[in-house]
Every structure is written in C-alpha cells, then in structure tokens.
C-alpha positions in Angstrom: 0.0 0.0 0.0 1.3 3.4 -0.9 2.2 5.5 2.1 0.0 8.4 3.2 2.2 11.6 3.4 0.8 14.8 5.0 2.6 18.0 4.0 2.0 21.4 5.6 2.8 24.6 3.7 2.3 22.6 0.5 1.6 25.6 -1.7 4.9 27.3 -1.0 8.1 26.8 -3.0 9.6 24.1 -0.8 6.2 22.5 0.0 5.5 22.1 -3.7 8.9 20.5 -4.3 8.3 18.1 -1.4 4.8 17.2 -2.6 6.1 16.6 -6.2 8.9 14.4 -4.8 6.6 12.1 -2.8 4.1 12.1 -5.6 6.7 10.7 -7.9 7.0 7.7 -5.6 3.3 7.2 -5.6 2.5 8.5 -2.2 -1.1 9.3 -1.2 -0.8 13.1 -0.5 -2.6 15.0 2.2 -1.8 18.6 1.5 -2.3 21.5 3.9 -2.0 25.2 3.2 -4.1 28.4 3.6 -6.1 28.0 0.4 -7.7 24.7 -0.7 -8.5 25.9 -4.2 -4.8 26.8 -4.8 -3.7 23.4 -3.6 -6.3 21.6 -5.7 -5.1 23.5 -8.7 -1.5 22.7 -8.1 -2.1 19.0 -7.2 -5.3 17.7 -8.8 -4.2 14.1 -8.0 -3.8 14.7 -4.2 -5.9 12.4 -2.0 -7.0 15.3 0.1 -6.4 19.1 0.3 -7.2 21.0 3.5 -6.8 24.6 4.8 -6.5 24.6 8.6 -5.1 27.3 10.7 -1.7 25.7 11.4 -1.4 27.6 14.7 -4.8 26.5 16.1 -4.9 23.1 17.8 -8.6 22.5 17.1 -8.3 23.4 13.4 -5.3 21.2 13.0 -7.0 18.4 14.9 -10.0 18.6 12.6 -7.8 18.4 9.5 -5.9 15.4 10.8 -9.2 13.7 11.7 -10.5 14.1 8.2 -7.3 12.6 6.8 -7.6 9.6 9.1 -11.2 9.2 8.3 -10.5 9.3 4.5 -7.3 7.3 4.4 -7.0 5.4 7.7 -3.5 6.3 8.5 -0.7 8.9 8.3 2.7 7.4 7.6 4.8 10.5 7.1 4.3 14.1 8.3 6.4 16.8 6.7 6.0 20.1 8.5 7.1 22.8 6.0 4.8 25.6 7.1 6.3 28.4 9.1 7.1 32.1 9.1 10.0 34.5 8.9 10.3 38.1 10.2 13.2 40.3 10.9 14.0 43.9 11.5 13.4 44.4 15.3 16.3 44.4 17.8 15.8 42.5 21.0 15.5 45.8 22.8 12.6 46.8 20.6 11.1 43.4 19.9 7.3 43.5 20.2 5.2 40.9 21.9 3.1 40.5 18.8 6.2 39.6 16.6 7.4 37.2 19.3 4.1 35.5 19.4 3.7 35.3 15.6 7.0 33.5 15.2 6.5 31.2 18.2 3.0 30.3 17.0 4.1 29.7 13.3 7.4 27.9 13.9 7.1 26.2 17.3 3.5 25.9 18.5 2.3 24.6 15.1 4.6 21.6 15.5 3.1 20.9 18.9 -0.5 21.2 17.5 0.4 18.7 14.8 2.0 16.4 17.3 -1.2 16.4 19.4 -3.2 15.1 16.5 -0.7 13.0 14.5 1.5 11.3 17.0 -1.3 9.2 18.7 -2.4 7.9 15.3 1.2 6.9 14.5 1.6 5.3 17.9 -1.5 3.2 17.2 0.1 2.2 13.9 3.4 1.4 15.7 5.2 3.4 13.1 5.6 6.7 11.4 8.1 9.5 10.5 7.8 13.2 11.4 10.1 15.6 9.5 10.1 19.3 10.5 11.7 22.0 8.4 13.9 24.1 10.7 16.7 26.5 9.7 20.5 26.5 10.0 20.1 29.9 11.6 18.7 28.2 14.7 22.2 27.4 15.7 23.2 30.9 16.8 21.8 34.4 17.3 21.9 36.9 14.5 21.1 40.6 14.6 17.5 41.7 13.9 16.3 38.1 13.8 15.7 37.4 17.5 12.1 36.1 17.4 12.6 34.1 14.3 15.8 32.4 15.5 14.4 31.8 18.9 11.3 30.1 17.4 13.3 27.9 15.1 15.6 26.9 18.0 12.5 26.1 20.0 11.3 23.9 17.1 14.6 22.0 17.2 14.4 21.4 20.9 10.8 20.1 20.4 12.0 17.8 17.7 14.7 16.4 19.9 12.3 15.9 22.8 9.6 14.3 20.8 12.1 12.0 19.2 13.1 10.6 22.6 9.5 10.3 23.8 8.3 8.2 20.9 11.3 6.2 19.8 10.0 3.1 21.7 6.8 3.3 19.8 8.6 2.8 16.4 8.4 6.5 15.4 11.2 8.7 14.1 11.3 12.5 14.5 13.9 14.7 12.9 14.4 18.1 11.3 16.0 19.4 8.1 17.7 22.7 8.5 18.6 24.5 5.3 20.8 27.6 5.1 19.2 29.8 2.4 16.7 28.1 0.1 16.9 29.1 -3.6 13.4 30.3 -4.1 11.9 33.2 -6.2 11.1 35.1 -3.0 14.7 34.8 -1.7 16.1 35.8 -5.1 13.9 38.9 -5.1 14.8 39.8 -1.6 18.6 39.3 -2.1 19.3 40.0 -5.8 23.0 40.6 -5.3 23.7 37.6 -3.1 26.1 34.8 -3.9 23.8 31.9 -4.6 26.5 29.3 -4.9 25.9 28.0 -1.4 22.1 28.2 -1.5 20.1 25.0 -1.4 17.6 24.2 -4.2 14.1 23.2 -3.2 14.7 20.0 -5.2 17.7 19.2 -3.1 15.9 19.8 0.1 12.9 17.7 -1.0 15.2 14.9 -2.0 16.8 15.0 1.5 13.4 15.0 3.2 12.2 12.1 1.1 15.3 10.1 2.0 15.0 11.0 5.7 11.4 9.7 5.7 12.3 6.5 3.9 13.3 3.2 5.6 16.9 3.9 4.6 16.7 7.2 6.5 16.5 5.2 9.8 20.3 4.9 9.6 20.8 8.7 10.0 22.8 9.5 13.1 21.0 12.5 14.5 17.8 14.4 14.7 19.0 17.4 12.7 20.2 17.5 9.1 21.9 20.7 8.0 21.7 21.5 4.3 24.0 24.0 2.6 27.2 25.8 3.7 
C-alpha cells in the first residue's frame, strides 16, 4: 500500500517540491495550506487538500481527523509551514512579533504532534520531519524572534524523538541555510547563490530521511548547505 504523506505549507516553493517528490514515488498526498483551491489546482491528484489554521490546535486536529477518516493512517508528516520576520532588535522586539514567530514555527509543531502522534503510535510506526533553519544554531542581529522560534522547534524535535522512539516513530528536522526560491532571489538580488540549497535538493533529502533507509541517519537534525 502506498504511504500516506501529510505535508504542511504545500503551496509554498519548498512545500510544492516536497509534494512533487513524494508524488513521484506514488504516495497518497494530504496537503495542507491556507487555500484549498490553490492546492487543488497545483495537485489535482492529491488524495486530500485542506486549509487549517496551522497555529490552532482545534483546526489542525479537525484536518488530521478528516485525513484519518478518509485514508485510515498517516505514515509521514512533513511540516514545512512556518514564518519569517526580521527587523526588530531584541531591545525593541514587540510581543506581537514574538508570538507570531513562536506560533508559526514552534506551536504549530506541537499542535500537529497532538493530532498526528497518537495515530502513528496506534500504527506502531511513522516519521515526522520538520523544516527548521540552519540559523537556529546561533543568534543573528535583527532576527531574534525568528531564530528563537526555530531553536525552540529543534528542541521540540529532539524531545519528541526521545519520547516516541520506543513506539517505532522517528522524528527529525532538516535545517537549510538559504533556500533558492523566487522570494529569496527577489529579496537578495545581489547575493552569492552558490551556497544556496535548491528546493529540489531539500525535497530529496526530506524524502530520504522519511524512507526506511533514513533510519540509519545518526542524529535528529540534518543541516543543508554551507
């Protein structure tokens, strides 16, 4: 039976590449983003497209329940959805900016875990891959809330990995440096892109990490790029 793969942020540049990569292997796709019509247009062959509020536990829970009702299981969760903001110093950081980044990048992972992990535990198997960022490794000026939220995501990944290992689940993150996307090219037109990571490369890494062969990987975080 072809695996059921749930992907959040599936309409974005990386999310599309991840969905296309799993579709090429025949996966049954459950795609989440903000607009069901956009997703349906991009992936008419998807098993299910949904538009939950990724930061709201009840909304995420309802989406996961629909997927389980329709397909019976979730074998892989790839959590691509998130957010990026910069510009405020720590000394001027607003509570609203802090909360947005924490909700989008950290709490969303918790909300998904609440709904998906029990189903995977009942299956006695499953893989969760979160998209983090290489920037989570150290502070950078004007990116305090973003980096703190991605660092929180990595600690959550590490913790959940320990908590569910005995149940046959694997949890890990992929942490790219700069992704080569149209948005990043527009924002940084003069940047040296030789060290950037293509969305296809990132998707290939995620697919491998989620595969049975990926069980041999030696840590919860995979850094992509230089």
